[in-house]
KEROMAR-354554 format. One line per 2 residues: number of its first residue (from 1); for each residue x, y, z of C-alpha. Coordinates in steps of 0.5 Angstrom, whole numbers, plus 500, padded with zeros to 3 digits. Layout:
N
NUM> X,Y,Z; ...
// end
This chain:
645
1> 500,500,500; 503,507,498
3> 501,513,501; 499,519,497
5> 504,524,494; 501,531,493
7> 503,538,493; 502,539,501
9> 507,534,501; 513,538,499
11> 516,543,505; 519,550,504
13> 525,551,508; 525,559,509
15> 531,563,512; 535,559,517
17> 530,553,517; 535,549,513
19> 540,549,517; 537,547,523
21> 534,541,519; 541,539,517
23> 546,542,519; 551,537,518
25> 551,540,511; 554,547,514
27> 559,544,519; 561,538,517
29> 557,534,523; 554,536,530
31> 559,532,534; 566,535,537
33> 569,537,530; 562,541,529
35> 561,544,535; 568,548,535
37> 567,549,527; 562,555,530
39> 568,558,535; 572,558,528
41> 566,562,524; 566,567,528
43> 573,568,530; 575,567,522
45> 570,574,521; 576,578,526
47> 581,575,522; 578,577,516
49> 578,584,518; 585,583,520
51> 586,581,513; 583,587,510
53> 588,591,515; 582,594,519
55> 583,589,526; 589,588,530
57> 586,584,537; 582,579,538
59> 579,577,545; 577,570,545
61> 573,567,551; 570,561,553
63> 565,564,559; 563,561,565
65> 557,558,563; 560,555,557
67> 558,560,552; 563,563,548
69> 565,571,546; 569,573,541
71> 571,581,540; 575,585,536
73> 577,592,534; 575,591,526
75> 570,597,524; 565,593,526
77> 559,590,521; 555,596,518
79> 549,598,522; 544,602,517
81> 539,599,513; 540,594,509
83> 537,596,501; 536,589,499
85> 532,586,506; 529,593,509
87> 532,590,515; 539,593,519
89> 545,590,515; 546,587,523
91> 540,583,522; 541,581,515
93> 548,578,516; 545,574,522
95> 539,571,519; 541,571,511
97> 544,565,509; 550,568,504
99> 550,575,506; 556,578,507
101> 561,583,505; 565,577,501
103> 561,577,494; 562,584,492
105> 567,590,491; 570,593,497
107> 568,589,503; 574,584,503
109> 580,583,498; 581,576,501
111> 577,572,506; 577,565,510
113> 569,564,511; 568,565,504
115> 561,562,503; 558,568,507
117> 554,563,512; 558,562,518
119> 555,568,522; 548,566,520
121> 549,559,521; 552,560,528
123> 545,563,530; 541,558,527
125> 545,553,531; 545,557,538
127> 540,558,543; 541,565,543
129> 546,570,540; 548,577,542
131> 551,582,538; 555,589,539
133> 557,593,534; 562,599,536
135> 562,604,530; 560,611,529
137> 561,612,536; 555,609,538
139> 553,601,541; 548,598,537
141> 546,591,540; 541,585,538
143> 539,579,540; 537,572,537
145> 535,565,539; 535,560,534
147> 536,563,528; 531,569,529
149> 531,576,532; 528,576,538
151> 530,584,540; 530,590,535
153> 536,593,534; 538,598,540
155> 543,604,538; 546,608,544
157> 551,614,545; 558,610,545
159> 563,613,551; 569,611,548
161> 572,613,541; 572,605,539
163> 570,600,533; 569,593,533
165> 565,587,534; 562,582,540
167> 559,576,538; 556,571,544
169> 554,565,542; 551,558,546
171> 551,552,542; 544,549,542
173> 544,542,546; 537,540,541
175> 543,541,535; 548,538,539
177> 546,533,543; 552,529,543
179> 556,535,548; 556,543,548
181> 562,543,552; 568,546,548
183> 575,543,549; 580,549,550
185> 587,545,548; 583,543,541
187> 581,551,540; 587,554,543
189> 591,549,537; 587,554,532
191> 588,560,535; 595,560,535
193> 596,557,528; 592,564,527
195> 597,568,530; 603,564,526
197> 599,565,519; 598,573,521
199> 604,576,523; 602,581,528
201> 596,580,530; 594,579,538
203> 590,574,539; 588,572,547
205> 584,566,549; 581,565,556
207> 577,561,559; 573,562,565
209> 570,555,567; 573,555,573
211> 569,549,577; 572,546,570
213> 579,547,571; 579,546,578
215> 582,553,580; 581,560,583
217> 583,564,576; 581,563,569
219> 586,560,564; 589,565,559
221> 594,564,553; 596,570,549
223> 598,569,542; 603,574,538
225> 608,572,533; 612,577,530
227> 616,572,524; 609,570,522
229> 610,563,518; 618,563,520
231> 616,562,528; 612,557,526
233> 617,553,522; 622,554,528
235> 617,552,533; 616,545,529
237> 623,544,529; 625,545,536
239> 626,539,538; 630,537,532
241> 637,539,529; 637,544,523
243> 641,542,517; 641,550,516
245> 640,555,522; 637,561,517
247> 630,559,516; 629,560,508
249> 623,565,507; 619,568,500
251> 614,573,501; 611,575,494
253> 604,578,491; 603,576,484
255> 596,577,480; 593,579,487
257> 594,572,489; 599,573,496
259> 605,567,497; 608,566,503
261> 613,559,504; 618,558,510
263> 623,552,509; 628,549,514
265> 631,542,512; 634,537,519
267> 639,533,520; 635,528,524
269> 629,526,520; 627,521,515
271> 620,524,513; 617,531,511
273> 612,536,514; 609,540,510
275> 603,544,512; 599,548,507
277> 594,554,508; 589,558,504
279> 586,564,507; 588,562,513
281> 584,555,512; 588,549,513
283> 589,545,507; 588,538,510
285> 587,535,503; 593,539,499
287> 591,543,493; 594,547,488
289> 598,550,492; 601,545,495
291> 602,542,488; 606,548,485
293> 610,548,492; 613,540,491
295> 614,540,483; 619,547,485
297> 622,544,490; 624,538,485
299> 625,542,479; 629,548,482
301> 634,542,486; 635,538,481
303> 638,544,477; 642,546,482
305> 645,539,483; 647,539,476
307> 650,546,476; 654,544,482
309> 656,538,480; 652,534,485
311> 649,530,479; 653,528,473
313> 651,528,466; 647,520,466
315> 645,521,473; 638,520,474
317> 634,526,478; 633,526,485
319> 626,524,486; 622,529,490
321> 621,525,496; 628,525,496
323> 629,532,496; 623,533,502
325> 626,528,506; 628,532,513
327> 624,538,510; 619,542,514
329> 615,547,511; 609,552,511
331> 606,554,504; 600,559,506
333> 596,563,500; 592,569,500
335> 587,568,494; 581,573,492
337> 576,567,489; 579,561,492
339> 575,554,490; 575,550,496
341> 571,543,496; 566,544,500
343> 564,549,506; 569,546,510
345> 574,547,505; 580,541,506
347> 583,543,499; 584,549,495
349> 582,547,487; 584,554,483
351> 589,552,477; 592,558,477
353> 595,559,484; 600,553,482
355> 604,556,477; 604,562,481
357> 607,558,487; 612,556,482
359> 613,562,479; 614,565,485
361> 619,560,489; 622,558,483
363> 625,565,482; 626,566,490
365> 629,560,492; 634,559,486
367> 637,567,488; 637,565,495
369> 641,558,495; 646,561,490
371> 648,567,494; 649,561,500
373> 652,555,497; 654,552,503
375> 646,550,504; 645,549,498
377> 650,543,499; 648,541,505
379> 640,540,502; 643,536,496
381> 648,532,500; 642,530,504
383> 637,528,498; 643,524,495
385> 644,520,502; 637,519,502
387> 637,517,494; 641,512,496
389> 638,510,502; 631,509,497
391> 635,504,493; 637,500,499
393> 630,501,501; 628,499,494
395> 632,492,494; 629,491,501
397> 622,493,499; 623,487,494
399> 623,482,500; 617,484,503
401> 613,484,496; 615,477,495
403> 612,475,502; 606,480,501
405> 600,477,501; 598,482,495
407> 603,477,491; 603,470,496
409> 598,466,500; 603,466,505
411> 601,469,511; 605,470,517
413> 606,463,522; 604,467,528
415> 598,470,525; 591,467,528
417> 587,469,522; 579,469,521
419> 575,466,517; 572,472,514
421> 575,474,507; 571,481,508
423> 575,486,510; 570,490,512
425> 567,486,518; 574,483,519
427> 578,486,525; 586,484,527
429> 588,485,534; 596,486,535
431> 598,484,542; 605,484,545
433> 607,477,547; 606,469,546
435> 601,470,553; 597,475,551
437> 597,472,544; 594,465,547
439> 589,469,551; 586,473,545
441> 586,467,541; 582,463,545
443> 577,469,547; 576,471,540
445> 570,471,535; 574,466,530
447> 569,468,524; 572,476,523
449> 577,477,529; 584,476,527
451> 590,476,532; 597,478,531
453> 602,477,537; 608,481,536
455> 615,479,539; 617,485,544
457> 618,492,542; 618,493,535
459> 623,497,532; 622,505,533
461> 621,508,526; 623,515,528
463> 630,513,529; 631,509,523
465> 630,509,515; 627,505,510
467> 632,499,509; 632,498,516
469> 625,497,516; 624,493,511
471> 629,488,514; 626,488,521
473> 622,481,523; 617,484,526
475> 615,489,522; 615,485,516
477> 610,480,519; 605,487,520
479> 606,489,513; 604,482,510
481> 599,481,515; 596,487,514
483> 596,487,506; 600,494,506
485> 604,493,500; 610,497,501
487> 611,505,503; 606,511,502
489> 604,511,495; 604,503,494
491> 598,503,499; 591,501,497
493> 585,501,501; 582,496,498
495> 588,492,499; 588,492,506
497> 585,486,510; 582,488,516
499> 578,494,516; 580,495,524
501> 587,494,526; 586,494,533
503> 592,495,538; 591,491,544
505> 597,492,549; 597,492,557
507> 594,497,561; 601,499,564
509> 608,503,562; 611,498,557
511> 604,497,554; 603,504,553
513> 611,504,550; 609,499,545
515> 602,502,543; 606,508,541
517> 611,504,538; 606,502,534
519> 603,509,533; 609,512,530
521> 610,506,525; 603,508,523
523> 603,515,522; 610,515,519
525> 610,509,515; 602,509,512
527> 599,515,515; 593,514,511
529> 591,508,515; 590,513,521
531> 587,519,516; 582,513,513
533> 580,511,520; 583,504,520
535> 586,504,527; 584,503,534
537> 586,502,541; 583,497,545
539> 581,498,552; 582,492,557
541> 580,493,564; 586,495,569
543> 582,492,575; 577,487,577
545> 572,488,583; 568,482,586
547> 563,483,592; 559,477,593
549> 557,473,587; 557,480,583
551> 564,483,579; 565,490,576
553> 571,491,571; 574,498,572
555> 578,502,567; 582,507,571
557> 583,508,579; 578,513,579
559> 572,508,576; 574,503,582
561> 574,508,587; 567,511,585
563> 565,503,585; 567,502,592
565> 564,508,594; 557,505,592
567> 558,499,596; 555,500,604
569> 560,501,610; 564,495,612
571> 563,491,605; 567,485,604
573> 570,486,596; 576,483,593
575> 580,487,587; 584,484,583
577> 589,488,579; 591,485,571
579> 598,487,570; 598,484,563
581> 593,481,558; 596,474,559
583> 594,474,566; 586,474,564
585> 583,468,562; 580,468,555
587> 573,469,556; 575,476,561
589> 578,478,555; 572,477,550
591> 567,480,555; 571,486,556
593> 575,488,551; 574,484,544
595> 566,483,545; 563,488,540
597> 557,488,544; 561,490,551
599> 568,493,549; 570,500,548
601> 574,502,541; 577,508,541
603> 579,510,533; 586,514,532
605> 584,521,529; 589,526,528
607> 586,533,529; 592,537,529
609> 598,534,524; 603,539,526
611> 602,538,533; 603,531,532
613> 608,531,528; 612,535,534
615> 610,530,539; 612,524,536
617> 618,527,535; 619,529,542
619> 617,522,545; 621,518,539
621> 626,522,537; 634,521,539
623> 634,528,543; 633,526,552
625> 632,533,554; 626,535,550
627> 623,528,552; 624,529,560
629> 621,536,559; 615,533,556
631> 614,528,561; 616,532,567
633> 610,537,564; 605,533,562
635> 607,526,566; 602,527,572
637> 596,528,567; 598,522,562
639> 601,516,567; 608,517,564
641> 612,519,570; 615,511,570
643> 617,512,563; 625,509,562
645> 627,517,558
// end
């Protein structure tokens, strides 16, 4: 039986109603990413004022009630009557999609919030928004709730001669059902990044949620970097050994496109770390600006190598990956009419930008290195060394290829495979040692769960090159079991044998170390595994609490104490502390850590690639002092104080 389908079934969404009905179309999701995206949209408006040369100071606060306030000293939103809507321009900007100063002449030459839906979307998805505008020696105030104006525009004389805009908003719990609580560290990372990308702008960030902080004073951080992206590269490399002290910096404008590039190679790094930004938005999926930089680096360095007789006639050119080994680079472009993929802007598509970056960097880098031949030679010597190491790695890769499941049916002998051949339903648990492996093999569901025990701690990828990686027995077993093939460009997700790679290590310091080694391997060797959401961390319990015939599994000391506090006074109970997975009976391991109905799996995500790169360098690199400082600072919170440093 079919229901009638007539004219009255067609619903027209008016104004901001569409945003509330389909918020994911505008902010990506209604989870933590979308929630924090609201703050970025408001802050981006202030940054756009700074890009236009009208704003120097931005103050951002998480208020005691969980709302957020953004204050700038820009020109202030125009406060007169908009000729198209007949309403105040403030109300128009807050309630009409695609209304803003970013679509015509004279508003903004360059902006991050290009689509013009930013502040109106924030308004639609907030329980309330309050706007104050200082302009023409007057204060203009208006309040909105769930996208609608609930007061008229109030105008009063201003006692101070200032301009600017203040926006306070409270995310609507009806939309953000998971949580409306902002994470300070997530926001701080973005604001610090914005300060690096816009030299000379001061950003102050405060958190007044004293109860959450457990302090009597608000948490305040200030960001100001006169050196801009040069200071950003210096920060990223602070725990590495630079190949050349001076950071190569290029800044130029061509065809109204502003290009900034900062480059520094390091001695003790075997991979590159290149970050791209377009109009202050991090383009995590790359784009034409990054393509242009990579191409021009390869061509320019090969040309200089031949001029300096580092490459002889008949020698093959150095590959781009050889030249970029050990490079930390930032390329930031400001484009008047950027073409982004989607509202969240993860990839730049303007074809003209590739040519502009190529042209600017080619001329400036060639001139820089011609006057500094010692730096040119140092970079080229490292690239040639990388080329030779790559050749050794290529020979080692052949060994892996011959053993690989992609070209052979031979799997590692220690692998207990699952019966399913469908990767989408299959999962593999990587465990340490035969004892844990035995419990996991007996406790698993053989239909879709595979077990791979590793012997001891695998090779630290951070401290070695590809040739040694491919010769390591445990890593060979890991590569072959997962169906990874060889590094980077050879990986294809359809060849992956399991779509859940679960790191299941002991809940102690040694287990944390092994987990970090494995994460380092995936991050450096096959980053796309993490980016595409295939890597998980299993969460085994720390304690088993028994009272009478009842038992409870506790995953932290805090959870244990909370459970004990629920018992009557003088109750008898016993506590079993699991020192390792091998101490757990197969049934216990299944119930707590492997059963899909009851377990907790944490998907590994990288919100901030630059910070992830820096922390991997600190924790897994050669230098002891930065690691000691990191552990002494964060150890008490993260349980790292017993690490062997």
